[in-house]
C-alpha positions in Angstrom: 70.7 142.4 120.9 73.4 140.3 122.5 77.0 141.1 121.8 78.9 138.7 119.5 82.4 137.7 120.4 84.9 138.6 117.7 86.8 135.7 116.1 89.4 135.9 113.3 88.3 134.2 110.1 90.0 130.9 109.4 93.3 131.3 107.5 93.8 129.5 104.2 97.5 130.1 104.4 99.5 126.9 104.5 102.1 126.6 107.2 105.7 127.0 106.1 107.4 124.0 104.5 109.8 122.9 105.8 109.2 123.8 109.4 112.8 123.2 110.3 116.0 122.0 108.9 118.5 120.2 111.1 122.2 120.7 111.5 124.3 118.4 109.3 125.3 115.0 110.8 128.6 113.3 110.1 128.9 110.1 108.1 130.9 107.1 109.2 134.3 106.4 107.7 134.3 104.9 104.2 136.0 101.7 105.5 134.5 101.4 109.1 131.2 101.8 110.9 132.0 105.0 112.8 134.2 108.0 112.3 136.6 107.0 115.0 138.2 103.6 116.0 136.9 102.0 119.2 139.3 101.1 121.9 139.4 97.4 122.6 138.8 96.8 126.3 141.5 94.9 128.2 138.9 92.2 129.1 138.1 91.7 125.4 141.8 91.2 124.7 141.9 88.6 127.4 138.9 86.8 126.0 140.3 86.7 122.5 143.7 85.5 123.8 142.4 82.7 126.0 139.1 81.5 124.4 139.5 81.7 120.6 141.8 79.0 119.2 143.7 79.2 116.0 146.0 81.7 114.5 144.4 85.1 113.8 145.0 86.9 110.6 144.7 90.7 111.0 143.0 92.6 108.2 144.3 96.1 108.4 142.7 99.3 107.2 144.6 100.9 104.4 145.1 104.1 102.5 142.5 105.3 100.0 142.1 102.6 97.3 141.7 102.9 93.6 138.1 103.1 92.4 136.5 101.8 89.2 136.4 104.7 86.7 133.2 106.6 86.1 131.3 105.5 83.0 129.1 108.6 82.7 129.6 111.0 79.8 129.8 114.7 80.1 126.3 114.9 78.6 125.0 112.6 81.4 126.6 114.7 84.1 125.2 117.9 82.5 121.7 116.5 82.3 121.9 115.5 86.0 123.3 118.9 86.9 120.3 120.4 85.1 118.0 118.7 87.7 119.9 118.9 91.0 122.3 121.8 90.3 125.9 121.8 89.1 127.4 121.5 92.6 125.1 118.6 93.6 126.3 116.0 91.1 129.9 114.8 91.0 132.0 111.9 89.7 134.9 112.9 92.1 136.6 110.0 93.8 136.5 111.6 97.2 132.7 111.7 97.2 132.2 108.3 95.4 134.4 106.7 98.1 131.7 107.6 100.7 129.1 105.7 98.7 130.7 102.3 98.1 127.9 100.4 99.8 126.9 99.4 103.3 128.8 98.3 106.5 128.5 94.5 106.8 131.6 92.5 107.4 131.8 91.4 103.7 131.5 95.1 102.8 134.4 96.1 105.1 136.5 93.1 104.1 136.2 94.1 100.4 137.3 97.6 101.3 140.4 96.3 103.0 141.2 93.5 100.6 139.9 94.3 97.1 141.2 96.7 94.5 139.9 98.5 92.7 136.7 99.2 94.6 133.4 99.1 92.8 132.1 102.6 93.1 129.0 104.5 91.8 129.8 106.4 88.6 128.6 109.6 90.2 126.8 110.9 93.3 123.7 113.1 92.9 122.1 114.9 95.8 118.5 116.0 95.2 116.9 118.6 97.5 113.4 117.1 97.7 110.7 115.0 96.1 110.4 116.8 92.8 114.1 116.6 92.1 114.2 112.9 93.1 111.3 112.3 90.6 113.1 114.2 87.9 116.4 112.3 88.4 114.5 109.0 88.2 112.9 110.0 84.9 116.2 111.1 83.5 118.0 108.0 84.5 115.3 105.8 83.1 115.7 107.6 79.7 119.5 107.3 79.8 119.7 103.7 81.1 121.4 104.7 84.4 120.8 102.6 87.5 119.9 104.4 90.8 120.8 103.3 94.3 119.0 105.4 97.0 121.5 106.2 99.7 120.6 107.4 103.2 123.0 106.6 106.1 124.7 103.8 104.3 124.3 101.4 107.2 122.9 98.4 105.4 124.5 95.1 106.6 122.9 92.9 104.0 124.3 94.4 100.7 121.3 96.8 100.4 123.1 99.8 98.9 125.8 98.3 96.8 126.5 100.4 93.7 125.5 97.6 91.3 124.5 98.7 87.8 123.0 95.3 86.8 122.2 95.3 83.1 122.5 99.1 82.8 125.4 101.1 81.4 126.1 103.1 84.6 124.9 103.6 88.2 124.6 106.6 90.5 124.2 106.9 94.2 121.2 109.1 95.0 122.3 110.7 98.3 119.3 111.9 100.2 121.1 114.0 102.8 119.7 117.3 101.4 116.1 116.1 101.9 116.6 116.2 105.7 113.9 118.4 107.3 110.8 118.5 109.4 108.3 119.2 106.7 105.1 119.3 108.7 103.8 118.7 112.2 100.3 118.0 113.4 100.5 118.4 117.2 96.8 117.5 117.6 97.1 114.1 115.8 100.7 113.7 116.8 102.0 113.2 113.3 105.3 114.5 111.9 106.4 114.5 108.3 110.1 114.3 107.5 112.2 114.3 104.5 113.5 110.8 104.0 117.2 111.7 104.4 116.6 112.9 108.0 118.7 110.8 110.4 117.6 109.5 113.7 119.5 112.1 115.8 118.2 114.9 113.5 114.6 113.7 113.9 115.0 113.6 117.7 116.6 117.0 117.7 113.8 118.6 115.7 111.1 116.8 117.7 112.8 117.4 121.1 112.6 121.1 120.6 108.8 120.7 120.6 108.7 118.2 123.5 108.2 115.2 121.3 110.0 112.0 120.4 109.8 109.3 117.7 111.4 106.8 120.0 113.1 104.7 117.3 116.6 103.7 118.4 118.2 101.0 116.3 121.9 100.3 116.7 122.4 102.3 113.5 120.7 105.3 115.1 123.7 107.6 114.8 123.8 107.4 111.0 120.7 105.8 109.5 117.9 107.8 108.0 114.1 107.6 108.4 113.7 106.7 104.8 116.1 103.8 105.4 114.2 102.8 108.5 111.0 102.5 106.4 112.7 100.9 103.4 114.1 98.1 105.6 111.3 97.7 108.2 113.7 98.6 110.9 113.1 97.6 114.5 114.6 99.8 117.2 115.8 98.8 120.6 112.7 100.3 122.3 110.4 98.3 120.0 108.4 96.8 122.9 107.4 100.2 124.1 107.2 102.2 120.8 106.7 99.5 118.1 108.7 98.7 115.0 109.2 101.5 112.5 106.6 100.1 110.2 104.2 100.4 113.2 105.0 104.1 113.4 104.5 105.0 109.7 101.3 106.9 109.0 102.0 108.0 105.4 104.5 107.8 102.6 105.4 109.9 99.6 107.2 107.9 96.9 108.9 108.8 93.6 109.1 105.9 91.1 110.2 105.7 87.5 106.5 105.2 86.6 105.2 108.2 88.6 104.5 109.3 92.2 102.6 107.6 95.0 101.1 109.3 98.0 99.9 106.7 100.5 98.2 106.9 103.8 95.6 109.5 104.7 93.8 108.1 107.8 94.8 106.1 110.9 93.0 103.0 109.4 91.3 102.2 106.2 89.5 99.4 104.4 90.1 100.9 100.9 91.7 97.7 99.5 95.1 96.2 100.4 97.4 98.7 102.1 99.8 99.9 99.5 102.1 101.3 102.1 103.0 97.7 102.9 104.4 97.3 99.4 106.8 100.2 99.9 107.8 99.5 103.5 110.6 97.0 103.2 111.0 97.6 99.5 114.7 98.7 99.9 114.7 101.1 97.0 113.9 98.4 94.5 110.6 100.0 93.5 111.3 103.7 93.9 112.5 106.2 96.4 110.7 107.0 99.6 111.0 110.8 99.7 108.8 111.8 102.6 107.7 109.8 105.7 104.9 110.7 108.1 105.3 109.1 111.4 103.5 108.9 114.7 105.2 110.7 117.5 104.5 111.1 121.2 105.5 113.4 124.1 108.9 112.8 125.6 108.3 110.6 128.7 108.7 112.4 132.0 110.2 109.4 133.8 112.4 106.5 133.0 113.1 103.5 135.4 115.7 100.8 135.0 115.9 97.2 136.2 117.9 94.0 135.5 117.4 90.4 136.5 119.3 87.1 136.1 117.5 83.9 135.3 118.9 80.4 136.0 119.1 79.8 132.2 118.0 81.1 128.9 115.0 78.8 128.7 113.5 80.1 132.0 114.1 83.7 130.9 112.4 83.1 127.5 109.4 81.5 129.3 109.1 84.6 131.5 109.4 86.9 128.5 106.6 85.0 126.7 104.2 85.2 129.7 104.9 88.8 130.3 104.4 89.7 126.7 101.2 87.7 126.3 99.8 89.3 129.4 100.3 92.7 127.8 103.1 94.1 130.1 104.9 96.7 128.1 108.3 97.9 129.2 110.0 100.2 126.7 113.1 98.0 126.3 113.2 94.3 127.0 116.3 92.1 126.3 117.5 88.7 127.3 121.0 87.5 126.8 121.8 83.8 126.8 124.3 82.2 129.1 127.3 82.8 126.8 126.5 86.4 126.0 125.8 87.1 129.7 129.2 85.7 130.7 131.1 87.5 127.9 129.4 90.8 128.5 130.0 90.6 132.2 133.7 89.8 131.8 134.1 92.7 129.3 132.2 95.1 131.6 134.0 94.1 134.7 131.1 95.0 137.0 129.4 91.6 137.3 132.3 89.2 136.8 130.6 86.5 138.9 127.2 86.7 137.1 125.9 83.4 135.8 122.8 82.3 134.0 120.9 84.7 131.6 120.7 88.4 132.1 117.6 90.4 131.3 117.6 94.2 131.1 114.6 96.5 130.8 113.7 100.1 130.8 110.3 101.6 131.7 108.9 105.0 130.7 105.9 106.9 131.8 104.2 110.2 132.2 105.0 109.9 135.9 107.5 107.9 137.9 104.8 105.9 139.5 103.5 104.8 136.1 106.9 103.6 135.0 107.4 101.9 138.4 104.1 100.2 138.1 105.1 98.5 134.9 108.4 97.5 136.4 106.7 95.9 139.4 104.3 94.0 137.1 107.2 92.6 135.1 109.2 91.8 138.3 106.3 89.7 139.6 106.3 87.6 136.5 110.0 87.2 136.4 110.3 86.3 140.0 107.7 83.5 139.5 110.1 82.1 136.8 113.1 82.1 139.1 114.7 85.4 138.4 116.8 87.4 140.8 116.8 91.1 140.7 120.2 92.7 139.9 119.1 96.3 140.4 119.5 99.1 138.0 123.2 99.1 137.1 123.3 96.4 134.3 120.4 98.1 132.5 122.0 101.5 132.8 125.3 100.1 131.6 123.6 98.5 128.6 122.0 101.8 127.7 125.3 103.7 127.9 127.0 101.4 125.5 124.1 100.3 123.2 125.4 102.0 120.0 129.1 101.2 120.5 129.5 97.5 119.4 129.6 98.0 115.6 132.7 100.2 115.9 134.3 97.6 118.2 133.9 95.1 115.3 136.3 97.3 113.2 138.9 97.2 115.9 138.6 93.5 116.3 139.1 93.1 112.5 142.3 95.0 112.9 143.4 92.4 115.4 142.5 89.4 113.2 139.1 88.7 114.9 135.8 88.2 113.1 132.8 89.7 114.9 129.6 89.7 113.0 125.9 89.4 113.6 122.8 87.9 112.1 119.2 87.9 113.2 115.9 86.0 112.8 112.5 85.5 114.5 110.1 82.8 115.0 107.2 81.7 117.2 107.7 80.8 120.9 107.0 77.2 120.0 109.9 77.0 117.6 112.3 79.4 119.4 114.4 76.8 121.3 114.9 74.6 118.2 115.8 77.6 116.1 118.4 78.8 118.6 120.0 75.4 118.7 120.0 75.0 115.0 121.6 78.3 114.2 124.2 78.0 117.0 125.1 74.5 115.8 125.4 75.6 112.1 127.7 78.5 113.0 129.8 76.5 115.4 130.2 73.4 113.2 130.9 75.3 110.0 133.5 77.6 111.5 135.1 74.8 113.4 135.5 72.8 110.1 137.1 75.8 108.6 139.7 75.7 111.4 138.6 78.3 113.9 136.2 77.4 116.7 133.9 80.4 117.4 132.1 81.9 120.3 128.4 82.2 119.5 126.3 84.6 121.6 122.5 85.2 121.3 119.9 87.5 122.8 116.2 88.3 122.5 115.6 92.0 121.8 112.1 92.1 120.3 109.1 90.3 121.6 105.5 89.7 120.4 102.6 87.7 121.8 103.3 85.0 119.2 107.1 84.9 119.3 110.4 86.8 119.5 113.6 87.7 117.6 116.9 86.0 118.0 120.0 88.1 117.5 123.3 86.2 117.1 126.8 87.5 117.5 129.7 85.4 116.2 133.3 85.8 117.3 136.2 83.8 115.7 139.7 84.2 114.6 139.9 85.4 111.0 141.4 82.9 108.6 143.7 83.6 105.6 140.5 83.8 103.5 138.1 85.7 105.7 135.6 86.5 102.9 135.0 82.8 102.2 135.1 82.1 105.9 132.1 84.3 106.7 130.2 83.6 103.5 130.3 79.9 104.3 129.2 80.4 107.9 126.4 82.8 106.9 125.1 80.4 104.3 125.0 77.5 106.8 123.2 79.7 109.4 120.7 81.0 106.7 119.8 77.5 105.7 119.4 76.5 109.3 117.0 79.4 109.7 114.9 78.4 106.7 114.7 74.8 107.9 113.8 75.7 111.4 110.7 77.9 110.9 112.6 81.2 111.2 112.4 84.3 109.0 115.5 85.0 107.0 115.5 88.5 108.5 113.6 90.2 111.3 114.9 93.8 110.8 118.1 93.8 108.7 116.1 93.5 105.5 116.8 91.3 102.4 119.3 93.4 100.4 121.4 91.2 98.1 122.8 88.9 100.9 119.4 87.4 101.9 117.9 87.3 98.4 118.9 83.7 97.7 116.9 82.5 100.7 113.7 84.6 100.1 111.9 82.2 97.9 112.1 79.5 100.6 110.1 81.9 102.9 107.6 83.5 100.5 107.4 80.9 97.8 108.0 81.1 94.0 104.6 82.8 93.5 105.5 85.4 96.2 108.7 86.3 94.4 106.7 86.7 91.1 104.4 89.1 92.9 107.3 91.2 93.9 108.7 91.1 90.4 105.3 92.1 89.0 105.2 95.1 91.4 108.8 96.1 90.3 107.7 95.7 86.6 104.9 98.2 87.1 106.7 100.8 89.2 110.2 100.3 87.7 109.6 99.1 84.1 113.2 99.5 83.0 114.7 98.0 86.2 116.9 100.9 87.1 116.0 100.9 90.8 118.7 99.4 93.1 119.5 96.4 90.8 119.9 93.2 92.6 118.4 94.3 95.9 115.3 92.4 97.2 114.3 90.9 93.9 115.6 90.7 90.4 113.5 91.9 87.5 111.6 89.4 85.3 113.6 88.5 82.2 113.3 91.0 79.4 111.3 88.5 77.3 108.8 88.1 80.1 108.4 91.9 80.4 107.9 92.4 76.7 
């Protein structure tokens, strides 16, 4: 009789959960993007002094302001403490100050100019899905609004502590959910707690030779739950895809119950309900766990930059390369104004003219990355591009997360520096760029301060691309009205020129007035119907994405 090889019986024991918990990450300052002020380069000071007309009105940072008093009773706080623990719920001003909302220019202006500051009535920090679900149930019973809070990096009013029609509001801080909960190294799927930040995810994956590869400008602070809730698009989107492309599964707590969505790489089991929660901005419930597609850390990275005669020729080259399926990891094209300003500020390409393109290429081998670079170079050369070597691309990568902090320093000096973004088809791209640039320039000039408007393409698709605008102008005596007027003009220009009101910043409260023009009145009613089912009392992030149907309609 032949010998039989011994094999251990299969184990029914589940792997430990969580697999790993990351080291804590710092938050940005309550009244600025980062934790430290950025130094204003000498070249930037020269540009401000010589190019921007009008008297600048500095808006200085200030001491800790007064906050609106907490409206929660002792019984409310005791009930919340019974769910998350006594030391994980607090109405203390020091903690509430860190949860005043997002980091847009209007947010930061309010923190420098308004008093008292609208603050959540308390901050609660659940440890995982079950505690989140219990908090939502309790708040629905007690008529307390809930604002899910990850990294607090929204730039569209997505995490404002608005109570709506409810008697109080809490910020639901998801920091304690940060963890690598599960890892399938065969299928290359990783499950994270929603409060895990980008750096924490890369740290936990990197220890296993893997990467998520999602690097938005908010990378240092934003959470994976926030990426999913806003349909984030990282700077390496051409190579890795948008965040919604990376999501395999979601676990969601809603006031009406729990949802577990996504069990296979593809399905025909009706409409994909994950798509209702991706981009839902906490208005339907709380994303508590996110399962994402990961990949091995690339072995090689190659850099290259080119200059085109103008933005039009560069955009044409980007379109051809994208439609031919050439996939660099990062692909960006600055218009003539952005190229000139960035070159002057960097000091390394002061004579550069035209439009600068930068790209990075990753591969399992150097030859694989170089092959993609050479394919792109052939297309770009045919469109009149001149190679500028590696340095501009490497320089961009070194500073790619720094500009939001520079915005705070410019505000200190009386300079408005804000961004907005959109996307459209290749056919409509030139007209959309002209329309938004004109709307910003004309509106701000009428107010009395002629701006500099910069633009770049940072995300491309076979059918079209994104446009990301940066506006720089002297702040007026009424900076809040100044930017609100300019943003409204640009938003209306986007709606009238076949653009989306947002490509990756999300809707929040700032873009909500323009949503119906994009999805129609019936589309808005569909979103309200979903909210009515999942959040029947309307406690979830009031005012974000969509307002609830009137009470009479819900009755």
